[in-house]
C-alpha positions in Angstrom: 8.7 -108.4 17.3 12.0 -108.4 19.2 10.7 -111.0 21.7 9.4 -113.2 18.9 12.7 -113.1 17.0 14.7 -113.8 20.2 12.6 -116.9 21.0 12.8 -118.1 17.4 16.6 -117.6 17.4 16.9 -119.4 20.7 14.6 -122.3 19.7 16.1 -122.8 16.2 19.5 -123.3 17.7 18.4 -126.8 18.8 17.6 -127.7 15.2 20.9 -126.3 14.0 22.8 -128.3 16.6 20.7 -131.5 15.9 21.3 -131.4 12.2 25.0 -130.5 12.5 25.5 -133.5 14.9 23.6 -135.8 12.6 25.6 -134.7 9.5 28.9 -135.0 11.4 28.0 -138.4 12.8 26.9 -139.6 9.4 30.1 -138.3 7.8 32.2 -139.9 10.6 30.7 -143.3 10.0 31.3 -143.2 6.3 34.5 -141.2 5.7 37.0 -144.0 6.0 35.1 -146.1 3.5 36.5 -145.2 0.0 33.6 -147.2 -1.6 31.0 -145.2 0.2 28.6 -143.2 -2.0 27.1 -139.9 -1.1 23.4 -140.9 -1.3 20.2 -138.9 -0.9 20.1 -139.2 2.9 23.7 -138.0 3.2 22.9 -135.0 0.9 19.8 -134.1 2.9 21.5 -134.2 6.3 24.3 -131.9 5.0 21.8 -129.7 3.3 19.4 -129.4 6.2 22.3 -128.5 8.5 23.3 -125.8 6.0 19.8 -124.5 5.6 19.1 -124.2 9.3 22.4 -122.5 9.9 21.6 -119.9 7.2 18.1 -119.3 8.6 19.6 -118.9 12.0 22.1 -116.4 10.5 19.3 -114.3 8.9 17.3 -114.1 12.2 20.6 -113.4 14.1 21.5 -110.5 11.7 18.1 -108.9 12.2 18.5 -109.3 16.0 22.0 -107.8 15.8 20.6 -104.5 14.5 17.6 -104.3 16.8 18.8 -105.8 20.1 19.5 -103.6 23.1 22.3 -106.0 24.0 24.3 -104.8 21.0 25.7 -101.3 21.6 28.4 -99.4 19.8 29.8 -97.2 22.6 32.9 -96.6 24.6 31.7 -98.9 27.4 31.0 -101.9 25.2 34.5 -103.5 25.4 34.5 -103.0 29.2 31.2 -104.8 29.7 31.3 -108.6 29.4 27.7 -109.0 28.2 27.8 -106.1 25.7 31.2 -107.2 24.3 29.9 -110.8 23.9 26.8 -109.8 21.9 28.4 -106.9 20.0 31.7 -108.6 19.0 32.3 -112.2 20.1 29.0 -113.9 19.3 28.5 -112.5 15.8 32.2 -112.9 14.9 32.4 -116.6 15.8 29.0 -117.4 14.4 29.9 -115.8 11.1 33.2 -117.8 10.9 31.3 -121.0 11.8 28.6 -120.5 9.1 31.3 -119.6 6.5 33.1 -122.9 7.3 29.9 -124.9 7.1 29.0 -123.3 3.8 32.6 -123.9 2.5 32.4 -127.6 3.7 29.1 -128.2 1.9 30.4 -126.6 -1.3 33.7 -128.4 -1.3 32.2 -131.7 -0.5 29.9 -131.5 -3.5 32.9 -131.4 -5.8 34.7 -134.4 -4.2 34.3 -138.1 -4.9 33.5 -141.1 -2.7 34.8 -141.0 0.9 36.4 -137.6 0.4 33.0 -136.0 0.4 32.4 -137.4 3.9 35.8 -136.4 5.2 35.4 -132.8 3.9 31.9 -132.6 5.4 33.1 -134.0 8.7 36.0 -131.6 9.3 34.3 -128.4 8.1 31.1 -129.1 10.0 32.9 -130.3 13.1 35.0 -127.1 13.3 31.8 -125.0 12.6 30.0 -126.9 15.4 32.8 -126.3 17.9 32.8 -122.6 17.1 29.0 -122.5 17.4 29.1 -124.3 20.8 31.7 -121.9 22.1 29.8 -118.8 21.0 26.3 -119.7 22.2 25.2 -117.6 25.3 24.5 -120.7 27.5 22.7 -119.9 30.7 25.7 -121.0 32.8 27.9 -118.3 31.2 25.7 -115.5 32.9 25.2 -113.6 29.6 21.5 -113.0 30.1 20.2 -115.9 28.0 18.2 -119.0 28.8 17.8 -122.4 27.3 15.1 -121.3 24.9 
């Protein structure tokens, strides 16, 4: 089960990144147009980005409690890999998902171009935090591309 969840979590990251980039690009193109309306496609892009980040969160939380890379011991903070998975990864990802969720909720209540501006900034900051806290293979944290 652990292996299956790890692969699902690693593979789903690409859908999360794809939909976040699409939602951000869409918002960037329309945020300076006050007459722009938040249509069905705009809603779907923002919603799919939100949904995939929440699915990723659920899988990640399950992994957090069953992963051998997460340890609560005296040596955790001294070990780069253990510290990353036990503290840094989950902290930054939670902040990113909270920001994305807040951006989606706040954008729903705005009018016109303000919806796009809100979506753009919240999703962009969330994306940057996600990119920083992914265990990319070049960071030597024991993770691969998938």
